[in-house]
N, C-alpha and C positions, 0 to 999 in steps of 0.2 A: 387582189387582196383576199386573204383567207379569212373566212368567217366561221366561228364556232357557234353552234346553237345548242342550247340545253333547256331542259324543262325543269323548272323549280317547283317544289311543292311546299306547302305550309300545313302544319298540324293545327287544326282548329276543332275543338270539341271532339277529339279522338278521330277526326276524319282527315284524310289527305285531300287537300284542295289544290287544284292546279292554279298556280299564280299567273304564270305567263311564260313565254319563251323569250330568251335573251340571247344576244350575240355580243361578241367582243369585236370592236371595230379596230381600225388600223392603229389607233393611238392607245390600244389596250383598255379602252373604256367599255364598260358594259352598257349596252343599249337594249331597251325593251322592244321586242317585235310584237306588235299588236295584231290580234287575229282579225278584227274588223273595226271600222271607224265607229265612234260613238253615235253618229247619226243613224246607223243601222239598228242599234239597240232601241232607239226611241222614236222611230218613224210611226206616225199615226196612232200614238197611244192616248186613249181618252180616259182610261180608268186608273185611279191612283194606285190600286193594288197591283195592277200589271206594271205600272211605272216603277213601283218599289221593287218588284221582283227583277225587273230589267236593270235597275241600279245595282242590285246585289250581283247579278250576272256579270255586269261590266267590271265590278270590283274584283270578282273572282278571276276574270280574264286579264287582270293586271292594271286596270285604270285606277288612278288615285281618286279618292273622294273629292278632292279639290278640283280635279279636271272635270269630273261629272257635274259637280255643282256649278262650275262656270258655264259648261255647255247648256245645262238646263235652266240657268239663271236662278238658281236656288242657293241658299246658304249651305256651307259645309255641314253645319249642325243638322239641317233638314235632311241631307243625304245620309248622315250617320243614323239619325232616328229612323229613316226609311229602312235601312239595313236591319236595324234591331227589330222593327215590326215584322219583317219577313221571317226573321229567326224565331219569332214567337208563334207563328202560325203552325198549329198542329197538323201533322200529315196523316 
């Protein structure tokens, strides 16, 4: 089976953000290739600010907010608000 992999980017606030790698399977369906499992993002996180930044990182790596919410046993709204809070932090 021949697999094509490509890197997709999305323009957010004038920045190119890597979304994820995708492949085309034998049925010509596009399937996401995840870089690492969700468990690796959220192991031993005690601080809510760190959790929020890890949520944003997982979204940028191609996970859906609903997948993250289910994994963390949070509502999708909470995940969405966490991402917005990270965006508001001045650098």
